[in-house]
Each structure stands twice: as C-alpha cells, then as structure tokens.
N, C-alpha and C positions, 0 to 999 in steps of 0.2 A: 618276675618279666620286667624288662627294663622299657618302660612305654616311651621314653625319648627316641625310642628305635622304631620307626615305620616297619613293619613286616607284611608282607604280602601274603593272604592265606594262601594254601595250596588245595587247589581244587583239582578233586577226581577228573579222570576224562571224560567222565559221562555226566556230572554233575551239571554242568552248562545245559545239554540237550533234557536232561531229566528235569531239571529245573524249570527250563525254557526262559532263559533269559530276556529274547524278544518279546515272547508275551507277557512276562511280568511288566517291562519296559510299557508296553501298550496299557496294560493295568493301572499303572500310575500316570500315564496320560500327558506327557508333555506334548504341546502343542506343536512344535517342529521336531522333524526329522534330527536335525543336530542335538535336539535334548534327548531323545532317544538313543542316538547311537552315543552321547555321553553317558547316560544312566547305565547301558550295558557295558559300556568301561569302567563305571563303577563297581559294578557288579562281578567283573572279570577281577577287578584289584581289590576287593574286600581286604580287608586289614584286620589286626588285633589289637591295634594300638588306643588303649583305651581312652586317652589324652585327646586323639583324634576324634574319635567317635563320639566323644561327648561335646566336642566343638561341632560338630555336623549337627550332633542332636540340637545343641542350644540355637543354631543358626536358623534352624526350621521353627522351632518355638518362638523365638522372638519374632521371628517373620510372620507368624501365625497371630501373635499379639497385637501385630503392627497392625495387621490388615481385617482386623476384629474391631481395633480402636479407630480404623481409618477404612471403611469399605470403600469410599470412592477411588483410593490409591490401590486398592485390591484390582476395583474395576479396570482402572487405568492400564493397570499391568498387565492383566489378561488380555486387553484389547491390543495395546501393542504387541504381544506375543502372537496374538492373531494376525498382526499386520506383518512379523516376521514370517510366520508360518506362508502367507501368500508370496513374499519377496523370496523366500525359498524355493517355491516351487517355481517363480520365474527365471531365478538364477539357475535352476536345475535344467530348463526345460533345453533341448538341443536343437541347432540350428537346423534347418532343412536340408544344407550342406552336406550333414553329415552325423550321425551320434557318435564315433569314433573320434580320442582325444587328436589323432593324428590328423583327421578330416578338418577338424575343428582347427585345428593348427595352421594348417594350410589357409584356412577361410580367413581367418584373423591376421596372416601374414600378409595381407594383399595390402594391408593399411600400415601395419605395424613391422618395426624392426626386429629379428628374432632377440629374445633376450641375451643370448649368448653373442651377440655381435658388438664390436666397438661402439657402434651408432645407437646400443639400446637405450641409452639415457634420453634420447629424443623423444621415446614414447611417453615419456613423464613431462614433456614440454609443451604448454598449452597453445603455445605461438606455433611450433613447428608442428603441433597436430592439426591444427584448423586450417593453417597455409598449407601443409601436404593433402589436405582432405579436399580443399578447393582445386588446386591443382590436379589432382588424381579423377575426383569426379566430376568436376564441371570444365576447367581450362584446357585440359590437357584432351578430352573429346573433343572440344569445340574446337580447337585448333585443326584438329585430324580432319574433323567435317568440312572447315572451310580452305584447306589447302588446294583443293583443286580450283576455286575461284580463286584464289593468290595467283595461282599458277597461270590462269588466263588472264586477270586484269593486270596485275602490278607491271609484268613486262612492257604492256603498251603505255602503260602512266609514264614509266622511266624513259622509255624510248622518246617519248612525245616532250619531256619536259629538259631532258637531256641533249637531245640532236635537232638538230634544224631540218633533217629529212622529213619529207611530206610523206606518211605513212598511212594510207585509208586503212578503214578498217576491216574491208574485204581481202585487202593485201597482207595486213598483219594476221590475219584469222590462216590464210593460206600458209603462211610463213611459220606459224604457231604449230602447224599439223604436222609440218615436215619435221621441224624439231623434236615433237613429242614423238612421232613414229620414229625418229633415229634413237631414240631414249629408252622405247621399248617399255614395257611392264606397264605401270599406270598409265605411263604417257600413251600407249596405245589405246587405252579405256578411255581418256578424256579425249584423244582426238578423235575416236569414232564418235563421241557424243556432240562435236562441234558443229557438223554440218548433217542434218536431218535429211533422211533419203527424198522427200518431197522438195527440197533445194537444189537437187542434183539436175543435170541433164538427163534427159529422157535415154533408154537403154531398154537391152533386151530382157524377157521376162527373167532372166537367169541373174543377169545383174541386178535388177531391181529386189529380187527376192535376197539376195546376198546384201546389198546394201541395208535392206531392212532389220536382216538377220543381225548384223554386226551392230547397227544401230541399238535394237533393242538389246542385244548381248550388253553393250557396254555400259545403257541405261541400268540394267539389270547389277552388273559389277560394282557399278559405282553406288547404287541404291544398297547394295548387300553392305558393302564396306562401311557407308552411314550409319546403317540400321545394327553392324556390330559396335560401332562406337558407343550409341545410344543404350544399346544392351549393357556394354560393358559398363557404362556411367551408371545406369540403373542398378546393375550388380556391387558397384563400388558405393552407391549412396546408401543400399539396403544393409551393407556392412555396417558402416558408421552409424544408420540410425541404430543397428542393434548394439552398438559398441555403447552410443549415448545411453539406451535405455538401460543395458545392463552397469554403466557407469550410474547412472540414477538411482539403481536399486541398492548398488553397495552404499552410497551416500546415504539413503533413506534406512538401511539397516544399522549402518554404524551411528547414526544419529538415535535409534533404538536402545542400541547398547547404551548409550552415554545417558540416557533418560531412565532406562532401567537401572542401572550402577548407579545413578544419582539418589534414584528412590530407595534401593536396598541398602546402600552402604553407610549410612549412619544408623542403622538398625542392627547390622551383624557385625561392625568394624571391631568390637572386642573381642570377637571369635575368628574370625578369618579376614583376610586380605581377599578382595576380590582379585582375578588376575589381570597384569596389567595387558591393557591393549595398545599396540601401536597404530597410533592415528594411521589413516591412509593419506597421503598428502593432496591437497588440490581440492579446488571446487568445481571446477571444470569437468564436464562429467568423461570425454576421452581422455583426460590426463588420469583419472582416477581408475579407469579401465587401463591404461596404458602401464600405471603402478602396478595395478595386480597381473598383468601379464608379465612384467618383469619379476615380480614377486609374488608368486601363487602363496607364498606362507602369509601375505597380510589376510589376505581374505580366508585362511584356513583359520589363522588365530582369531579372526571376528567370529566367524560361526562357531567355533569352540565356545568362545566365551559366552556367545548368546545361547550356545545349548547349556552353559553351567548354568545362567540366570535362568533357563527355562526350567531347568530341574528344580533349582530352590524355590522358584514362584509356585511352580505346579503342584510339588510336594506339602508347600505349606498351606494349597487350597484345599488340600484333600479332605473329607469328611471322614470320621470314624477312625483315626489312626490314633496310636498310643506312641510312647517314647519310652525305649527301654533303659533299664538300670544296670550298669555292667559291674561286675566283680572281678577281683583278680583271681585267677586260676591257680589249682595245686594240683599237681599232675603228678605227685608223688603219692597222693592216695584219694581213693574217691570220698571227701570229707563235704560238709556241709558248702564249702567255697566252692564245689563244683557244681551245685545246685541249679537245676533248671526249669524256670517256671514261666510259662505261657499262658496268661488267664483270659479265658473268652477270646481265641483268636480265630482267625478264617483264612481263607485264601482270597486276594483281593479280585481275581478273576470272578468270583461269584456277583460281585456287582458288576462287572464289567458285561457281563451276559444278563444282566436282569433279574438274578436269582437273588431271593433274602439269603442271605448266609445264615448257616448254623453254626453256632460258636461251640468250641470244644475249650477245653483246659486240659493241660499237661504239666505236670508237676514231678521231676524228681530230683529225690534229694539224697538219701543214704545209699540207694540202688540206682545205678546211673544207666541201666539197661532196661529195655522193656520189649518185649514179645507180645505182639498185638493180633487178634482173634477176630473173626466175624465172616459173615457168609460174603461171599461175592456180592458187588453193589451196596454193600453196606457204607462205605464212605471210607476206606481203610486207605487207597490211593489217594485220594484227597485230602485225607487229614495228614498223611506225610509231607504230601507238597505243599501243603499248608504251613507245617511247621519249618518246612527248609525256605520257602519263601520269605517267610518270617526273619529266619535266621540270617538270610542273604540281605534282607533290607536292613535289618538292625546292624550288620557292620560293613554296611556301603553307607547309606543315608543318615542313620540315626534314628530310625522310624521302625513301629512295626502295626500290622493291622490286629490288634489286639488291645485288650482293657489295661495291661500292665505285662510286663516281659522284664524277668533277673535271670540274669546268667553271666559266665564268664567266658569270653570271646573264643571261638576255637580258631586253631591254627592249621587246621585241616579238614575238609568236607569231604567222605566218598560217599557216592550215591549207586545204588541198583533198582532204577524202578521201571527200567525197559529193557531187560536182557536180551531179547531177541534181537533189539538193535545193534547188538554187540558180537553178532554169530560169526562174519567171516566165514572161515573155513571150517570154525568148532561147530560141534553140536550143542544146542542150547546148553544141555548140563556141563559138557565142557568148558563152555564160555563162564558158566554160573562158578564152577570150580577156580578158574584163571582169575575171575573178579577176587574170589574169596581170598587167592594167594596173595594177590597185588594189596589188599586191603591189609592184611596182617602184615606185609613188609612195611605199608605204610605209617601203621600205627606206633609211631615212635614213642621211648618213655617218656621223653621230656618236651611232647607237644600235646595241646589236648584237642582231640578227635572227634568227629561227628561223623556216624556210619549210618544210614539210611536205607534199607531193602526192603523191596516189597517182594514178598511171598518167596522166602528164602527157598532154594532148591526146589520148588515144584514142576521141574519138568522132567523129572523122571518120575518112577516108580515110587508110591508111599513109603516101601520099606529102607529102600534106598537113599530117598530123598532124607528121611527122617535121621538116617544113620549121618550122612553126609554134613547135616545140620548139626547134629550133635560135637561133632570132631572138629568142624568150623568154630561153633560155639564156645567149646572148651578152652578152643586157643584165644580167640577172641576177649572173653571174659577174663583171663588171665594178664591181658593187659591193663596198665593204669593210666588214667588220662583220657580214656575212651568213655564216650556215650555212645549206645546205639539204640537206633528203633527199628525192629524188623518185625514186618507181618510175617504172618504164617498160618497155614490150614492143619499144621501138626500140632493139635491140641497138647498133647504128650509133652513138646517141650517147653512152656511156660510152668507146667505142673512140676517138670526135672527142677528148673532153676528158679523157682519162685524163691525159696527158701534162703537163697545164698547172694543171688546177682540181678534177679530181673524182677521189675514189677510189671504183672501181667494187668494188660490193659484191652479192651475190647470194644468193638463197635457194635452199641445194643442194637437187638432186634428180638423180636417175638414172634413166635408161631401163632395164626390166626385160627379162629374155629372154622375157618373153611380150608385149614392145611397152607393157607398163603402166609409167607414172612411179610410181615409188619417191621419196616426199617424206622430207626428213630435220627440216625446217623449221630448219635451222641456218642463222647467217648466214656467211658467208666472202669472204674477197677473188675477184672475178674476176667473169666474165659467164657467166649460165646464158641459154642461148637456145632451151631446150626449152618445149615448147608442151603443154599439155594440152587443147586443143582437140578432138581426136577422141576423147579418153576421155570428155570430157563429153558430145559429141553421142552416143559408145554408150550413156550412162547413160541417155539421154533418149529412146533407141531411134530416132534420127535416123540412124544409120550402123551397118550389120549385119558 
C-alpha cells in the first residue's frame, strides 16, 4: 500500500451508531464542544495511512512526556481549556430577542451593515462603529426628545434677535398655537400642551371637560413619544453591550489559542504543523465583533483550531492509554502480516461510568476470524464494542485503551450490533439478510476489512438461523483480507469452522451449585454453551 496517499476508511452505514461516536468522544472527554465535534470528525474520517497515524501517535506520546516533566504546564493547559469552555457557553448563548439565526441577524443589523452591503467594510472600522453607536444610542434619541422644546423656544429667540417688533410672550404663545394647529400632526399635540385648562377662561362643564381631555391626551402622546425613544435607546444600548461582550469573549478565546499553541508547538512541530489561525484583526471589541459578522469563517476557524488543541491536550492527559504498533497489510493471504493483537483492552466507557474495567486480550494470527459464544449478560456485546472502539481510536488518534495493540490498519469496517434499528419495512430476519448481502458486496479482494456482528441471524428459529449463518459464513470466509468477529448462540458453528478458518472464543461463565451463572467477563479460547434464559425468566417472574 502506498502510504503517501491518505485514504479515508470506508465505514459501514451502521458503524457510527453501533460504535456510538458521540459517546466515545464523551469518554475521551475534551473540555469543549468544539473538541468533541472535532473528535467525532476524526472518528468519521479514520485513515489507513500508517505514516500519518504514527505522526498522530507520536504527537500524543511527546505531549505526555512533556506534561510528565512539566506538570505545571499541564495544569495551565487544562485551566485554559476550562476557560475556553466557559467562553464557548457564552458565545453560544442566544440573545433573548430570538434563538434563530435570522432573528439574531435582524437583531444585530440594527447596528451593523449587512455583510453583503457595499458599506460592510465600516463594520470593521472602530471609529465608525463608536461614532455610530453614540449617534444611534445617545444623540438621535436625545434630539428626538428635545425637538418639541426647540419648536417652542427657538422661533421666539430668533424673532427677538432678528426683528424690532415688540412681541410679548402671551402674544407669541397665541401665534405659535395657530401655526402649530395649521401644521397638524405633532403640531396639534404640542399646541394642546401649551395652554393648560386652568389658564383658560371659564366655560360650560362640557367645554371644561373637553379642554382637560385634550390637554391630557396631548401630554400622554408627548410622554409616549419620549418613552418610545428612551425604550429604543435602551434596546440599542443593549445590542451594543452584547456586541462588546461577545467581542471580548472572542479576544479572550483568541488569546487562549495563542497561549496553547505556543505551549505545544515546540513539542510536536517535528511530527505535525499546527493549523494556521487567521488572526481576527483589531483590539476594539465592536471591531472584533464586526469582523466576525462580516467573515463568520474567522470565528469558525478559531473554534475549530481550539477544538484540535483540546483533543490533543485532553488525549495526552488521559490515564491508562496505550499506543498501537502498525503493520503493513497483506490482503492476498491470511499471513502473519495480518495479525491482530489487542492485549488487555477495555472500553473507555467503563471508566466514564465509574466501573473498574475488566480487561481482555484478543489475538488473531493464522486464523483471522472468530466466532464468540457465551450466555447473555456474559459480556459479548461489550467486548465487541471494546474492540471496535480501540480500532477507531487507533486509526484516528493513534491511541488505544489497552496495554498494547498491533495490527494492520483496515480500509473498511462494517458492523451489525443493533440490527433492530435497521428494520424499516423489513422483518428483522430480512434486515439481517440484507446486511449480510451488503457486507459480502463490500468485502473486496484488495482491501483489508473488519466485520463485527452481534448474534448472527438470531431473529428466526434456530434451524433457519443456523442454516443462514452457514451460507453466509461460507461466502465470508472465502474472501481474503477479511477479519471478522461474530458472536453467536449457535455452538455448532464454531465447531464446524474451527479447523480451517475460525478461532473459537467465548466469554467464560460457570454454573454455580445453586444453578445460577457466575460471569467472569473474561474472553478465552473455546466454546461456551451455557444459557442464561432460565435465570432471566426467574428474575422477570415468569419462572419460579
């Protein structure tokens, strides 16, 4: 295989669900969601390129050595990632004006130009942003509120200064009312406020009531217009404050990336180049926000790169991990170059849930297929998932949860651990047959393939299930370059194929003196025909 060509592994359609990439990322435990997202991306894009995998492995090894020698640096790195997690939560928090992108777009567009506008460049100009903020938030509302005062006072001052006419205040007041009434609209409102009802001549009860009503209505309308401007000013001020806060968060996040990259770059630069991060220009918080508004890819690139560092640092800080040894594959025959050895492995989820893991060892050399037997609850499914998790980790990050691991990377992985999830319109048995057909179609002669199935053809009666299993296994075992791990309750299958193709394995269990099963959860050679059916029926009250 040409290792200079990076080839993405072909994952079967059920592999991500069966292995649970999201859960596996949680088990590794990056601090940020950006790190978890990047980790899932690594899983989805597993590679078979040994040179690349060894570089990734060596990056983790070197970081572990560095953190072991410099424990304070490790503490500082993890502290920075915790801060990044806090900033992530703050940046993702939607504004109360709406959680949808379009509503947020309208929210910030009250201050900023549309990013596709000719004037979008002004969003990155700190002087313009600050001036625009002062104008929209403070000056414009203030001017709107003092306009009525200007309308009343300025004309009188101008008349007094520019003419020699003797105009008393009452005369000006009367003249101003006439002019305002002629203009209508806001003029009527202001005119109605100029002469309060108690200063007017006496009249009938109806006239007095009408004067009071008109005056109160004018006062109310004037107050409403002022309050509207105050509310608008508060709203715009809230938007700009939100922009400043988010801009500050982006500055802090950028600073965290710079510190982390400076910390790890000298350690890993021999094996990989850290991704270039386009610095978001400026120090003004509004300018930073405006730059990201115009170019969202700037923030996306920053968060992706923080996620990469999160994955590297978190992985290097894990306890109890091992590092695989990769061998070149030989798909033309099942030779020792295709051996698979996973020593004292376990699934990392055991530690996540606080259970001390029971380790197992799987070694396939001359025989690259295994049929696994054992009672329900004995650990077959967990063991299969543990193997799959370690293969995915080895072909993405270059690590394993095992004492040691040696294998030739796979080009394909196909799984069937939860066939009931693939039903659709098919019966479960039909779905299993379709999956088997699909596997045989993908098992190409020139690609190394891993196939993992839990309880093959178990959805029908034992006679039909065993016959279907034989037909499928005959075709599967005829393919070269294929490694398979298949659990089954049909104990005749490992007996049939043990001599030529299959290494029989079982999850060891024994029957106690009180007829209850004792589970060891240990994988060992051989066949286990014990059943837990009666035990389960008793627990459910169907058997006494």
